[in-house]
N, C-alpha and C positions, 0 to 999 in steps of 0.2 A: 608624422601624424599616424601612420599605420602602426608604429610601435606603441603609441599611446593607446590606440584602440585594442590592440592585442594584449597589452598589459592590463587594461581594464577588464577585458573578457576573462583573462586568467585570474584576476583578483575576484571577480564575481563567481567564477567556477569554484575557486577555493572556499569562498564563503558558503556557497550552497552545499558543498560536499561535507562540510563539518556542522551542518545545522541539526538542531533537534527536530523531532517530528513535527510535521505540518499540522496546523489547526484543522485542516480539511479532514484528516483521518483520525485525529485524536478522539478518544472517547470509546464508547462501547458499541460493539457490532455483534449481530447474530450472523453466524457463519454455517455453511454446509460444505463438506468436502466432496470429492468426486464419488465417494462410496455412499453418500447420503447421510453421514454422521453429522448431527447437529452439534454446534459448539458456540461458545461465546469468546470473542476476542476483544481485549481492551488495550488501547494504545495510550500511554501517557507520553510526556515529552521525550522520554528516553527508555521506556520499557514496553515490552509487548507481553501480555499474559493471555494464555490460551487455556480454556477449560471446556471439556466436552461432556456429553451426557453419560459417558461411561465412568466419569469420576476422575479421569486423567487430567492433569493440569501442569503447566510450566510457565515460568517467567524468564524472559531474556532481555538483556540490555541491547539496544540497537542505536544506530545513528542513521540519519537520512543522508544519502549520498548522491541523489539526483532528483531533478524535477523536470518534467517535460509536459508541454501543452501543445498538441498538434491536432489540427482539425477538430477542435473541441474536446478531444480526449485528453484527460489529465492522468499522468503517471508519476509516481513517487518511488524512487529506489531506496531501499533500506538494507543495511548490513547488520546482521545479528552478531553478538559477541563471539559466537562460535565460528564466525567467518562466512556463514551462508548469506547469500544475497537474495532478496525478494523484491517484487514490484507490486505496488498497489495501484490499480488502474480503475478509473471511472470512465467507462466508454461512451456514456450518453452525455451529449453536450448539455451543460448547465445542470447536471444532476450528480451530486456527490452523496446521495443517499443510498446508492447501490453500486457495488464494484466487485472486483476480483483481486485475489492475491495469487501471483504466479511465482514459480521458482526461477532460478537463473537460466533454465532452459526453456522459458516461456510456457511451461505447463501450468495450467490452472490448478491450484491446490485448494483454494476456498473461494466460494461466492459469498459476498458479504452484503449485509443490509442493516440500516439503522433501525428499521421498524419490523423486520421479519426475515424469515429464511426464504431466499429467493431462488428461482430456477435460472438456468443459463439464459433462457429466452427473456426473462424479466431483467436481468442485468445487462444484457447486450442489446436490448430493444428489438429483438427479432419476434415478429408476430406473423 
């Protein structure tokens, strides 16, 4: 019985690590980086496009490689075609309208929002 459970968990993990991007974060986002530069980020099922107010832009293919929901915080791991790993986190329970994108060292790179450019306090619910 233990072997069946372990095999099932392994199969589920394999399926999740090869998924296309989640519906939760697909679409258009307004973003602001740690220096205050405002940008737009768009996620499709397999591409991420970034364009900022300076006119710089880029598009990268990605794959979703993890999903985590712990204490109401949702996190999605993605791996870009260039090998870099990022995490998209929605720290406020039942709110997927505001979040953060962190690098593989857990440093926040962008704060993201569906309806506006938000501050750290807005995203993490600190008042």
